[in-house]
C-alpha positions in Angstrom: -0.2 0.0 0.1 2.8 2.4 0.5 3.1 2.3 -3.3 -0.3 3.4 -3.8 -0.1 6.1 -1.2 3.2 7.6 -3.1 1.6 7.4 -6.3 -1.4 9.2 -5.0 0.9 12.0 -3.4 3.1 12.0 -6.5 0.1 12.3 -8.9 -1.5 15.2 -7.2 1.7 17.4 -8.0 2.3 15.8 -11.4 0.3 18.2 -13.7 1.8 21.6 -12.0 5.4 20.6 -12.2 6.1 18.5 -15.3 7.2 20.0 -18.8 3.9 18.7 -20.3 1.7 20.6 -17.9 3.2 24.1 -19.6 0.9 23.2 -22.6 -2.0 22.3 -20.8 -4.9 24.5 -19.4 -4.5 26.2 -15.7 -6.9 23.6 -14.3 -4.8 20.7 -15.3 -3.4 20.6 -11.6 -7.0 20.4 -10.4 -7.8 17.6 -12.9 -4.5 15.6 -12.0 -5.1 15.8 -8.0 -8.9 14.5 -8.7 -7.5 11.5 -10.9 -6.9 8.1 -9.3 -4.1 6.0 -10.6 -4.9 2.7 -12.1 -2.1 0.0 -11.1 -0.7 -1.6 -14.0 1.3 -3.7 -11.6 4.1 -4.1 -9.0 7.6 -5.4 -10.4 9.8 -5.9 -7.1 10.9 -2.6 -5.9 8.8 -0.8 -8.7 5.4 -0.1 -9.8 3.5 1.1 -12.9 0.5 3.3 -13.0 -1.9 5.0 -15.4 -4.4 7.7 -14.9 -6.4 10.0 -17.4 -6.1 14.0 -17.4 -8.7 15.4 -19.7 -9.0 12.4 -21.8 -5.2 12.0 -22.3 -3.8 8.9 -21.0 -0.6 9.3 -18.6 1.3 6.5 -17.5 4.3 6.2 -15.1 6.6 3.8 -13.2 7.8 4.8 -9.7 9.4 3.8 -6.7 10.2 4.8 -3.1 13.6 4.7 -1.6 14.7 1.6 -0.1 17.1 3.5 2.5 17.8 7.3 3.6 20.8 8.8 5.3 20.0 12.4 6.8 17.0 14.0 7.5 15.0 17.1 6.3 12.4 18.7 8.7 8.7 18.0 8.0 9.7 16.0 4.8 7.1 14.5 2.7 7.3 11.3 0.7 10.1 10.6 -1.8 10.0 8.9 -5.0 11.7 8.4 -8.4 8.9 8.5 -11.3 9.4 8.0 -15.2 6.7 9.6 -16.8 5.3 8.7 -20.5 2.6 10.7 -22.0 2.7 10.5 -25.9 0.2 13.0 -26.5 1.7 15.5 -24.5 5.5 15.1 -25.9 6.6 13.5 -22.6 8.4 10.3 -22.9 11.0 8.8 -20.4 10.6 12.0 -18.1 12.5 11.6 -15.0 11.2 13.3 -12.1 12.7 13.1 -8.4 10.0 13.8 -5.9 12.6 15.1 -3.0 9.8 15.5 -0.2 11.4 19.0 0.6 12.3 22.3 -1.0 16.0 21.9 -2.4 18.6 24.8 -1.2 18.8 27.4 -3.8 22.0 27.3 -5.6 22.5 23.5 -4.8 22.0 20.9 -7.4 20.5 17.4 -7.0 23.1 14.6 -7.7 21.8 11.4 -9.3 24.1 8.7 -9.3 23.4 5.1 -11.0 25.4 2.0 -10.9 26.0 -1.5 -9.7 26.6 -0.5 -6.0 24.7 2.4 -4.0 26.6 5.7 -4.7 29.1 4.3 -7.3 28.5 4.9 -10.8 27.3 7.4 -13.4 26.5 10.9 -12.1 23.8 13.2 -13.2 23.4 16.6 -12.0 20.0 17.9 -12.2 19.5 21.6 -12.1 15.8 22.0 -12.7 13.2 22.4 -9.7 9.7 22.9 -9.5 7.7 22.4 -6.1 10.1 20.0 -4.5 10.9 18.0 -7.5 14.2 17.8 -9.6 14.2 17.5 -13.4 16.5 16.6 -16.1 18.0 19.6 -18.2 16.6 18.0 -21.5 14.9 15.0 -22.9 18.3 13.7 -23.9 19.5 14.0 -20.2 16.1 11.8 -19.3 17.1 9.4 -21.8 20.6 8.8 -20.6 19.0 8.3 -16.8 16.6 6.0 -18.1 19.2 3.9 -20.1 21.7 4.0 -16.8 18.4 2.8 -14.7 17.8 -0.2 -16.9 21.4 -1.3 -16.7 22.0 -1.0 -13.3 21.1 -2.0 -9.8 21.0 1.3 -7.8 20.2 5.0 -7.9 21.2 7.5 -5.3 19.8 10.8 -4.8 22.0 13.5 -2.8 20.2 16.6 -2.1 20.3 19.4 0.4 17.2 20.7 1.8 16.1 24.6 1.9 17.5 24.5 5.4 20.5 22.8 4.7 20.1 19.5 5.5 21.8 16.7 3.7 19.8 13.9 2.4 20.6 10.8 0.6 17.9 8.5 -0.8 18.7 5.0 -2.2 16.6 3.3 -4.5 16.6 -0.6 -5.7 16.3 -0.6 -9.3 15.1 -4.4 -9.3 12.1 -4.6 -11.1 12.3 -0.9 -12.9 12.7 -2.8 -16.4 9.5 -4.4 -16.1 7.7 -1.7 -14.5 9.0 0.8 -17.3 7.9 -1.4 -20.1 4.2 -1.8 -18.6 4.4 1.9 -18.5 5.4 2.6 -22.1 3.3 -0.3 -23.5 -0.1 1.2 -21.8 0.9 4.4 -23.3 1.4 3.7 -26.9 
């Protein structure tokens, strides 16, 4: 049930903060908040979901952290999502839900590899409503490719109050959850 709770939490902010939302009507946030995700399945540490926004099918795969080091005051739930929205030109869009506002001027680092904290590093510099986003669709594709080939994803971030937080995600099941979301949104 934790995954569903995270899906519902994450879903409520999706329309307001994703790149595809820039082309939608101002009331898209309310529509997404009212939408109830439909589970496509659970795949080890990951799950896939769909929901409808104004007749458009939206799909995503997501996971909650399996471990956290550090603490941010009044932190909400954290998650990593990969969003598919073919009608809205969002494909393989990576969204890091931090659960807190990041500190101004501090980037979020994503490290993906065979061991936690070791591997390919990506720097995320775009932020909106407690989320970090890739700089471009090219960076999104690189991150998703690394997620498919590796075991762990680690997020290092600093909260607005200067608290350092490290979330570790197990990538076991990511490929199947990703495939389910992509297939559902063809």
